[in-house]
C-alpha positions, 0 to 999 in steps of 0.5 A: 940160416933163417931156416935153422932159426925158424926150426929152433923157434918152432921147437922152443914154442912146441916144448913150452906149449904143453897141456895142463892136466890139472892137479887134484885137490879136496875140500878141507878146513870146513867148519862141521859146527857151522855150514860145513861147505864151501861155495863153487862160484861162477867167478873168482870173487865173493859176490859172484853167483854160487853154483853149488855147495861143496861138502867135506872131501869133495874132489876137485881138479884144477883147470889152470896151474896158477891161482887167481889171487885167493881163488882156483878154477876147478872141475868138481869130480865124483871121486879121487879116481874120476878124472873125466873132467865132466863135472861142474866148473867154477871157482873156489876160495883156496883157504878151503881146498887142500892139495892131494899128493898122488906121488906116494911120497 
């Protein structure tokens, strides 16, 4: 009985521990009459170090399925097809990123 319980517990843990591959986002809602960029930050707060400026239509892949407040941790991508996860990593304010639906629907 203990062996069956242990096997079931291991299967349950394995099925819930799936890797998160990220979701594709693009910078949006920037002000072309203003700065026209959003900051990639070192931490999820306005006072953290700015790592770089992200211009319009910069592609980003999320690193976690859930935002932290109004912030998402992301990896900057070279293009929509570039999912190499090798770009700069940081945090962006969610008001300036839009989800890219790759399902075709």
